[in-house]
C-alpha positions in Angstrom: 0.0 0.0 0.0 1.0 3.6 -0.6 -0.1 6.9 0.7 -0.5 9.7 -1.8 -0.2 13.2 -0.4 -1.4 15.8 -2.8 -1.3 19.5 -2.1 -3.6 21.4 -4.4 -5.4 24.7 -4.9 -8.3 25.3 -2.6 -10.5 26.0 -5.6 -10.0 22.5 -7.0 -11.3 20.5 -4.0 -14.7 19.7 -5.4 -13.4 18.6 -8.8 -10.6 16.5 -7.2 -13.0 14.8 -4.8 -15.4 13.9 -7.6 -12.7 12.7 -10.0 -11.1 10.5 -7.3 -14.4 8.9 -6.4 -15.3 8.4 -10.1 -11.9 6.7 -10.7 -12.5 4.2 -7.8 -10.8 6.1 -5.0 -13.8 7.0 -2.8 -11.9 7.1 0.5 -9.5 10.0 1.3 -8.9 12.8 3.8 -8.8 16.4 2.8 -7.7 19.2 5.2 -7.0 22.9 4.8 -3.3 23.9 5.0 -1.1 26.8 4.4 2.2 26.7 2.4 4.3 28.0 -0.4 6.5 26.6 -3.1 10.2 27.2 -3.8 9.7 30.4 -5.9 11.1 33.3 -4.0 11.0 37.0 -4.9 14.4 38.5 -5.4 15.2 40.6 -2.3 16.2 43.6 -4.6 12.8 43.5 -6.3 11.1 43.2 -2.9 12.9 46.3 -1.8 11.9 48.3 -4.9 8.3 47.3 -4.5 8.2 48.4 -0.9 10.1 51.7 -1.7 7.7 52.5 -4.6 4.8 52.7 -2.2 3.0 49.6 -3.6 3.4 48.0 -0.2 4.1 49.7 3.1 7.6 49.6 4.5 6.5 47.6 7.5 6.4 44.0 8.7 2.8 43.9 7.5 3.8 45.1 4.0 6.6 42.5 3.9 4.1 39.7 5.0 2.0 40.5 1.9 4.8 39.8 -0.5 5.4 36.6 -2.4 8.6 36.1 -0.4 7.0 35.4 2.9 3.3 34.8 2.2 1.7 31.5 3.0 -1.0 30.5 0.5 -4.2 28.6 1.4 -4.1 25.1 -0.1 -5.8 21.7 0.5 -4.0 18.5 1.4 -5.5 15.2 0.2 -4.3 11.9 1.7 -5.3 8.8 -0.3 -4.2 5.3 0.6 -4.1 3.0 -2.5 -2.8 -0.4 -3.6 0.7 -0.3 -5.1 -0.6 -1.1 -8.6 -3.1 1.8 -8.5 -0.7 4.6 -7.5 -0.2 5.9 -11.0 -4.0 5.8 -11.7 -4.7 8.0 -8.6 -1.7 10.3 -9.4 -2.9 10.8 -13.0 -6.4 11.7 -11.8 -5.1 14.3 -9.4 -2.8 15.8 -12.1 -5.5 15.9 -14.7 -7.9 17.8 -12.5 -5.4 20.2 -10.9 -2.9 21.0 -13.7 -3.3 24.5 -15.2 0.3 24.9 -16.4 0.9 27.7 -13.9 3.1 27.9 -10.7 1.1 26.9 -7.7 -0.8 24.0 -9.2 0.4 21.7 -6.4 2.7 18.9 -5.5 2.2 15.1 -5.0 4.2 12.8 -2.8 4.0 9.0 -2.6 5.0 7.3 0.6 5.0 3.7 1.7 2.4 2.5 4.2 4.0 -0.1 6.5 1.1 -0.7 8.9 -2.6 0.0 9.3 -4.7 -0.2 12.5 -8.5 -0.2 13.0 -9.3 2.3 15.7 -12.7 0.6 16.4 -11.2 -2.9 16.6 -7.8 -1.9 18.0 -6.2 -4.4 15.7 -3.7 -4.3 12.9 -5.3 -4.6 9.5 -3.7 -6.0 6.3 -1.9 -3.5 4.1 
């Protein structure tokens, strides 16, 4: 079994949820999160923007810039059989890809154990 962690735009939750269910992945968790990618604003450009008056020369102004702002996203966790990983990943990519920065990121991790909270017993993975 594998865990797929997909960080996607908040506006794509409904479509992602429906596409996963239609593709045979009805069980998942989706939670709000905040984050940012690797793209950083050049410190020189940031200084020029703040000095131009577009943003105030304060901590509040700096927090509104791309360099330090955290963007609302959604985190989907889907547990799938090893042979279905690519199917689930393809569904998530198809729904969330716009070709622009910020579309999201997908991670695939091994699941080594699973326990039923109700039964208190390990279940087969």
